[in-house]
C-alpha positions as CSV (number, residue, x, y, z in Angstrom):
1,M,-12.1,-1.9,5.2
2,K,-13.9,-5.1,5.2
3,L,-14.5,-7.4,2.2
4,V,-17.6,-10.0,2.4
5,T,-19.1,-12.6,0.2
6,Y,-22.9,-12.0,0.1
7,R,-26.0,-13.3,-1.7
8,R,-29.1,-11.6,-2.3
9,G,-31.2,-14.7,-2.1
10,V,-30.7,-18.4,-1.6
11,E,-30.2,-19.4,-5.2
12,S,-28.3,-16.3,-6.1
13,R,-24.6,-16.6,-6.7
14,A,-22.2,-15.3,-4.3
15,R,-20.9,-11.8,-4.9
16,V,-18.1,-9.7,-3.2
17,G,-18.8,-6.5,-1.3
18,V,-17.1,-4.1,0.7
19,I,-18.6,-2.9,4.0
20,V,-18.7,0.8,4.3
21,D,-20.5,1.9,7.6
22,D,-23.4,-0.3,8.0
23,L,-23.9,-1.2,4.2
24,C,-22.5,-3.7,1.8
25,V,-21.5,-2.0,-1.2
26,D,-21.2,-4.4,-4.4
27,V,-17.7,-4.1,-5.8
28,A,-18.5,-4.9,-9.1
29,R,-21.5,-2.2,-9.2
30,L,-18.9,0.3,-7.9
31,G,-16.3,-0.5,-10.6
32,A,-18.8,0.0,-13.3
33,A,-19.8,3.5,-11.9
34,C,-16.1,4.4,-11.8
35,G,-15.3,3.2,-15.2
36,E,-13.1,0.3,-13.8
37,E,-13.5,-3.4,-14.2
38,M,-13.8,-5.0,-10.9
39,P,-14.2,-8.7,-10.1
40,D,-17.8,-9.7,-8.9
41,T,-16.7,-12.5,-6.8
42,M,-14.3,-13.2,-4.1
43,L,-12.6,-15.8,-6.1
44,G,-12.3,-13.3,-9.1
45,L,-10.6,-10.9,-6.5
46,I,-8.2,-13.5,-5.4
47,D,-7.4,-14.7,-8.9
48,A,-6.7,-11.1,-9.9
49,G,-3.8,-11.0,-7.4
50,R,-1.9,-7.9,-6.2
51,P,-2.5,-6.3,-9.6
52,G,-6.2,-6.4,-9.2
53,W,-6.3,-5.5,-5.5
54,A,-4.2,-2.3,-6.6
55,R,-6.8,-1.5,-9.4
56,C,-9.7,-1.8,-7.1
57,A,-8.3,-0.2,-3.7
58,P,-8.2,3.3,-4.7
59,A,-11.8,3.2,-6.0
60,W,-13.0,1.6,-2.8
61,T,-11.1,4.2,-0.6
62,R,-12.2,7.2,-2.9
63,W,-15.8,6.2,-3.9
64,A,-17.3,3.6,-1.6
65,P,-18.0,5.9,1.4
66,T,-20.2,7.9,-1.1
67,C,-21.9,5.3,-3.1
68,R,-24.9,4.4,-1.2
69,W,-26.7,3.7,-4.3
70,A,-24.5,0.7,-4.7
71,A,-25.3,-0.7,-1.7
72,R,-27.3,-3.9,-1.6
73,R,-28.4,-4.4,2.0
74,R,-27.7,-3.2,5.6
75,W,-24.9,-5.3,7.1
76,R,-25.5,-6.9,10.4
77,T,-22.5,-8.3,12.4
């Protein structure tokens, strides 16, 4: 699992995503679909600490691979 910070445009605020295959899945959108409140920024994820990570990780592991609808864009390395 890779975490990234991305922007949809130059003036957009940064958001946190998880890379699944070649897609960047928005963590907050994934959380909303799973009924979990998840941070929408990397700083929010860091501030949440281990409890926040523990709350988010199961949803990423279970749902992110099937959530192509939550993907924002193709990821290029």
